[in-house]
N, CA, C and O atoms as a DFTB+ gen file, in Angstrom:
392 C
 N C O
     1  1      77.402     113.319      94.297
     2  2      76.958     111.833      94.246
     3  2      75.767     111.657      95.128
     4  3      75.570     112.401      96.089
     5  1      75.002     110.710      94.814
     6  2      73.681     110.598      95.425
     7  2      73.644     109.219      96.175
     8  3      74.281     108.249      95.764
     9  1      72.830     109.191      97.342
    10  2      72.759     108.009      98.033
    11  2      72.022     106.931      97.193
    12  3      70.965     107.199      96.622
    13  1      72.566     105.782      97.135
    14  2      71.745     104.711      96.426
    15  2      71.174     103.855      97.533
    16  3      71.857     102.945      98.004
    17  1      69.976     104.099      97.963
    18  2      69.338     103.411      99.128
    19  2      69.479     101.892      99.070
    20  3      69.839     101.274     100.072
    21  1      69.203     101.275      97.917
    22  2      69.277      99.892      97.756
    23  2      70.655      99.344      98.033
    24  3      70.812      98.321      98.700
    25  1      71.592      99.995      97.546
    26  2      72.981      99.773      97.629
    27  2      73.484      99.779      99.106
    28  3      74.135      98.863      99.609
    29  1      73.121     100.866      99.705
    30  2      73.374     101.073     101.183
    31  2      72.636     100.080     102.011
    32  3      73.233      99.594     102.973
    33  1      71.440      99.726     101.763
    34  2      70.743      98.744     102.710
    35  2      71.365      97.457     102.479
    36  3      71.487      96.713     103.452
    37  1      71.825      97.033     101.210
    38  2      72.473      95.789     101.117
    39  2      73.811      95.758     101.836
    40  3      74.089      94.802     102.559
    41  1      74.625      96.748     101.664
    42  2      75.921      96.845     102.289
    43  2      75.846      96.654     103.732
    44  3      76.740      96.015     104.287
    45  1      74.908      97.124     104.377
    46  2      74.649      96.959     105.897
    47  2      73.686      95.943     106.280
    48  3      73.267      95.932     107.438
    49  1      73.276      95.055     105.397
    50  2      72.247      94.056     105.683
    51  2      72.561      92.942     106.545
    52  3      73.725      92.548     106.617
    53  1      71.653      92.407     107.192
    54  2      71.873      91.095     107.983
    55  2      72.257      89.973     107.137
    56  3      73.067      89.126     107.512
    57  1      71.633      89.956     105.899
    58  2      71.952      88.940     105.001
    59  2      73.402      88.810     104.572
    60  3      73.956      87.723     104.406
    61  1      74.025      90.089     104.392
    62  2      75.401      90.264     104.085
    63  2      76.276      89.733     105.306
    64  3      77.290      89.056     105.140
    65  1      75.788      90.104     106.524
    66  2      76.530      89.775     107.699
    67  2      76.592      88.286     107.863
    68  3      77.641      87.731     108.188
    69  1      75.415      87.598     107.627
    70  2      75.392      86.181     107.635
    71  2      76.275      85.481     106.646
    72  3      76.942      84.492     106.949
    73  1      76.258      86.016     105.479
    74  2      77.138      85.447     104.366
    75  2      78.694      85.802     104.608
    76  3      79.557      84.960     104.365
    77  1      78.987      86.977     105.056
    78  2      80.298      87.374     105.169
    79  2      80.587      88.258     106.390
    80  3      80.711      89.478     106.291
    81  1      80.694      87.549     107.607
    82  2      80.824      88.295     108.804
    83  2      82.216      88.946     108.881
    84  3      83.239      88.261     108.860
    85  1      82.228      90.243     108.967
    86  2      83.612      90.899     109.096
    87  2      84.546      90.476     110.144
    88  3      85.760      90.378     109.964
    89  1      83.938      90.230     111.249
    90  2      84.764      89.821     112.434
    91  2      85.337      88.415     112.161
    92  3      86.426      88.116     112.651
    93  1      84.661      87.556     111.414
    94  2      85.180      86.250     111.015
    95  2      86.294      86.458     110.049
    96  3      87.329      85.801     110.168
    97  1      86.143      87.324     109.113
    98  2      87.171      87.608     108.100
    99  2      88.422      88.151     108.742
   100  3      89.531      87.740     108.398
   101  1      88.251      89.105     109.706
   102  2      89.484      89.520     110.437
   103  2      90.090      88.549     111.377
   104  3      91.262      88.658     111.740
   105  1      89.313      87.613     111.769
   106  2      89.839      86.497     112.555
   107  2      90.840      85.661     111.664
   108  3      91.758      85.046     112.206
   109  1      90.667      85.640     110.357
   110  2      91.607      84.837     109.476
   111  2      92.824      85.635     108.992
   112  3      93.744      85.078     108.393
   113  1      92.817      86.884     109.248
   114  2      93.923      87.732     108.800
   115  2      94.844      88.016     110.056
   116  3      94.388      88.457     111.111
   117  1      96.163      87.729     109.852
   118  2      97.083      87.982     110.879
   119  2      97.260      89.537     111.078
   120  3      98.324      90.066     110.755
   121  1      96.278      90.231     111.579
   122  2      96.332      91.669     111.730
   123  2      97.013      91.970     113.093
   124  3      96.509      91.488     114.107
   125  1      98.032      92.674     113.170
   126  2      98.664      93.055     114.449
   127  2      97.878      94.353     114.969
   128  3      97.145      95.043     114.261
   129  1      98.135      94.551     116.221
   130  2      97.394      95.697     116.872
   131  2      97.971      97.053     116.339
   132  3      97.316      98.088     116.463
   133  1      99.093      97.038     115.798
   134  2      99.700      98.277     115.288
   135  2      99.590      98.510     113.841
   136  3      99.991      99.576     113.372
   137  1      99.076      97.596     113.095
   138  2      99.013      97.591     111.614
   139  2      98.116      98.697     111.129
   140  3      97.113      99.049     111.749
   141  1      98.504      99.213     110.033
   142  2      97.684     100.148     109.328
   143  2      96.804      99.283     108.246
   144  3      97.234      98.210     107.822
   145  1      95.714      99.749     107.884
   146  2      94.843      98.943     106.921
   147  2      94.315      99.885     105.838
   148  3      94.007     101.045     106.110
   149  1      94.211      99.366     104.590
   150  2      93.597     100.132     103.563
   151  2      92.278      99.344     103.076
   152  3      92.401      98.264     102.498
   153  1      91.134      99.857     103.301
   154  2      89.943      99.196     102.904
   155  2      89.506      99.860     101.554
   156  3      88.871     100.913     101.599
   157  1      89.821      99.285     100.365
   158  2      89.447     100.047      99.161
   159  2      88.036      99.529      98.701
   160  3      87.671      98.354      98.722
   161  1      87.354     100.548      98.308
   162  2      85.950     100.316      98.053
   163  2      85.051     100.153      99.329
   164  3      84.130      99.349      99.478
   165  1      85.485     101.023     100.154
   166  2      85.097     100.861     101.596
   167  2      83.582     100.933     101.912
   168  3      83.096     100.443     102.931
   169  1      82.854     101.602     100.926
   170  2      81.340     101.598     100.989
   171  2      80.792     102.184     102.269
   172  3      81.072     103.353     102.535
   173  1      80.152     101.581     102.961
   174  2      79.494     102.139     104.255
   175  2      80.432     101.877     105.509
   176  3      80.033     102.188     106.631
   177  1      81.776     101.260     105.300
   178  2      82.480     100.926     106.452
   179  2      82.348      99.711     106.930
   180  3      82.862      99.457     108.020
   181  1      81.689      98.789     106.269
   182  2      81.361      97.311     106.605
   183  2      82.653      96.623     107.128
   184  3      82.587      95.893     108.117
   185  1      83.860      96.849     106.460
   186  2      85.036      96.371     107.007
   187  2      85.891      97.292     107.727
   188  3      86.609      96.868     108.632
   189  1      85.877      98.601     107.382
   190  2      86.615      99.639     107.937
   191  2      86.372      99.724     109.609
   192  3      87.312      99.775     110.402
   193  1      85.230      99.729     109.928
   194  2      84.712      99.867     111.382
   195  2      85.272      98.657     112.155
   196  3      85.904      98.912     113.180
   197  1      85.123      97.415     111.799
   198  2      85.557      96.273     112.521
   199  2      87.210      96.473     112.514
   200  3      87.846      96.399     113.566
   201  1      87.785      96.709     111.353
   202  2      89.323      96.811     111.325
   203  2      89.790      97.859     112.314
   204  3      90.784      97.658     113.012
   205  1      89.087      98.967     112.378
   206  2      89.407     100.068     113.311
   207  2      89.353      99.631     114.787
   208  3      90.052     100.208     115.621
   209  1      88.510      98.594     115.128
   210  2      88.306      98.186     116.409
   211  2      89.391      97.127     116.727
   212  3      89.608      96.852     117.907
   213  1      90.106      96.500     115.703
   214  2      91.035      95.512     115.850
   215  2      92.433      95.898     115.835
   216  3      93.317      95.104     116.157
   217  1      92.683      97.201     115.438
   218  2      94.005      97.728     115.357
   219  2      94.099      99.126     115.986
   220  3      93.105      99.854     115.976
   221  1      95.188      99.504     116.501
   222  2      95.464     100.897     117.047
   223  2      95.996     101.680     115.797
   224  3      96.022     102.910     115.847
   225  1      96.416     101.023     114.691
   226  2      97.058     101.665     113.501
   227  2      95.890     102.432     112.726
   228  3      94.726     102.373     113.121
   229  1      96.257     103.114     111.658
   230  2      95.269     103.844     110.877
   231  2      94.547     102.914     109.911
   232  3      95.143     102.013     109.321
   233  1      93.227     103.163     109.764
   234  2      92.491     102.386     108.840
   235  2      92.101     103.498     107.783
   236  3      91.358     104.426     108.103
   237  1      92.600     103.379     106.582
   238  2      92.243     104.252     105.462
   239  2      91.006     103.645     104.700
   240  3      91.132     102.586     104.085
   241  1      89.861     104.292     104.742
   242  2      88.590     103.940     104.069
   243  2      88.606     104.672     102.836
   244  3      88.345     105.875     102.822
   245  1      88.921     103.969     101.704
   246  2      88.901     104.569     100.382
   247  2      87.605     104.246      99.591
   248  3      87.224     103.093      99.390
   249  1      86.987     105.307      99.179
   250  2      85.817     105.163      98.299
   251  2      85.730     106.403      97.380
   252  3      86.045     107.503      97.834
   253  1      85.351     106.277      96.220
   254  2      85.205     107.465      95.349
   255  2      83.940     108.113      95.401
   256  3      83.729     109.167      94.802
   257  1      82.985     107.456      96.176
   258  2      81.570     108.039      96.383
   259  2      81.569     108.826      97.751
   260  3      81.680     108.247      98.831
   261  1      81.440     110.137      97.624
   262  2      81.478     110.970      98.678
   263  2      80.377     110.710      99.693
   264  3      80.610     110.888     100.889
   265  1      79.279     110.328      99.303
   266  2      78.236     109.941     100.117
   267  2      78.597     108.759     101.109
   268  3      78.244     108.746     102.288
   269  1      79.309     107.814     100.521
   270  2      79.704     106.671     101.182
   271  2      80.671     107.108     102.311
   272  3      80.551     106.629     103.439
   273  1      81.589     107.977     102.024
   274  2      82.627     108.379     102.918
   275  2      81.823     109.264     104.087
   276  3      82.255     109.229     105.239
   277  1      80.742     109.993     103.785
   278  2      80.132     110.594     104.718
   279  2      79.403     109.671     105.726
   280  3      79.262     110.044     106.891
   281  1      78.944     108.487     105.304
   282  2      78.321     107.487     106.058
   283  2      79.436     106.903     107.096
   284  3      79.210     106.720     108.292
   285  1      80.578     106.660     106.497
   286  2      81.751     106.267     107.230
   287  2      82.022     107.240     108.370
   288  3      82.158     106.865     109.535
   289  1      82.093     108.508     107.977
   290  2      82.408     109.534     109.100
   291  2      81.380     109.589     110.118
   292  3      81.702     109.813     111.284
   293  1      80.174     109.408     109.787
   294  2      79.019     109.357     110.756
   295  2      79.250     108.094     111.781
   296  3      79.204     108.204     113.006
   297  1      79.471     107.039     111.162
   298  2      79.662     105.703     111.952
   299  2      80.912     105.925     112.886
   300  3      80.896     105.579     114.068
   301  1      81.944     106.495     112.312
   302  2      83.136     106.619     113.100
   303  2      82.891     107.419     114.395
   304  3      83.314     107.091     115.504
   305  1      82.153     108.513     114.112
   306  2      81.769     109.421     115.339
   307  2      80.877     108.550     116.307
   308  3      81.142     108.473     117.507
   309  1      79.903     107.958     115.783
   310  2      78.927     107.130     116.631
   311  2      79.642     106.130     117.460
   312  3      79.290     105.873     118.611
   313  1      80.755     105.508     116.806
   314  2      81.383     104.293     117.491
   315  2      82.471     104.876     118.294
   316  3      83.128     104.134     119.024
   317  1      82.732     106.192     118.224
   318  2      83.845     106.803     119.069
   319  2      85.248     106.353     118.610
   320  3      86.156     106.253     119.435
   321  1      85.443     106.070     117.248
   322  2      86.750     105.711     116.759
   323  2      87.482     106.874     116.261
   324  3      86.891     107.766     115.651
   325  1      88.782     106.911     116.497
   326  2      89.631     107.958     115.924
   327  2      90.644     107.603     115.032
   328  3      91.486     108.437     114.699
   329  1      90.662     106.302     114.548
   330  2      91.744     105.758     113.649
   331  2      91.288     105.473     112.340
   332  3      91.985     104.774     111.604
   333  1      90.041     105.997     111.903
   334  2      89.598     105.788     110.511
   335  2      89.909     107.173     109.750
   336  3      89.526     108.232     110.247
   337  1      90.527     107.141     108.679
   338  2      90.705     108.192     107.737
   339  2      89.972     107.992     106.464
   340  3      90.444     107.220     105.630
   341  1      88.844     108.627     106.237
   342  2      88.043     108.477     104.825
   343  2      88.869     109.197     103.730
   344  3      89.295     110.341     103.887
   345  1      89.053     108.519     102.700
   346  2      89.784     109.075     101.580
   347  2      89.110     108.758     100.256
   348  3      88.478     107.713     100.100
   349  1      89.250     109.658      99.323
   350  2      88.474     109.472      98.017
   351  2      89.555     109.205      96.869
   352  3      89.188     108.962      95.720
   353  1      90.769     109.255      97.196
   354  2      91.957     109.042      96.237
   355  2      93.086     108.497      96.877
   356  3      93.156     108.611      98.101
   357  1      94.021     107.898      96.231
   358  2      95.092     107.302      96.780
   359  2      96.260     107.462      95.826
   360  3      96.150     107.043      94.674
   361  1      97.438     108.080      96.271
   362  2      98.628     108.182      95.467
   363  2      99.683     107.291      95.974
   364  3      99.929     107.399      97.176
   365  1     100.364     106.420      95.285
   366  2     101.357     105.614      95.730
   367  2     102.707     106.043      95.178
   368  3     102.838     106.367      93.998
   369  1     103.624     106.041      95.978
   370  2     105.045     106.350      95.632
   371  2     105.823     105.059      95.662
   372  3     106.060     104.505      96.735
   373  1     106.220     104.576      94.524
   374  2     106.858     103.198      94.497
   375  2     108.372     103.541      94.205
   376  3     108.759     104.213      93.249
   377  1     109.136     102.994      95.144
   378  2     110.641     103.169      94.891
   379  2     111.172     101.726      94.800
   380  3     110.708     100.798      95.461
   381  1     112.221     101.619      93.892
   382  2     112.883     100.406      93.751
   383  2     113.549      99.944      94.981
   384  3     114.173     100.759      95.661
   385  1     113.470      98.687      95.330
   386  2     114.192      98.192      96.576
   387  2     115.590      97.715      96.168
   388  3     115.791      97.230      95.055
   389  1     116.530      97.858      97.068
   390  2     117.877      97.460      96.709
   391  2     118.212      96.090      97.280
   392  3     119.318      95.590      97.076
């Protein structure tokens, strides 16, 4: 997979931050400090990074584009975060409830 510079620059742009600030979004979600989070279509980690700062639980950053997951890995190291797990696929086991 190849980097799409225009896509990456938009995903991390100030314009997007002004329109949809991730910290504001997480302020509206009743996220507990121990919750796990799934960020599907994680892209560059726009929501994954702030989520990882808000919870001690695991943040699963799901994206099918390996170049996006590499960007998330890089940001995770830069931010010193240890609770983000970049993933490219997800399997769900659904069991009937009684």
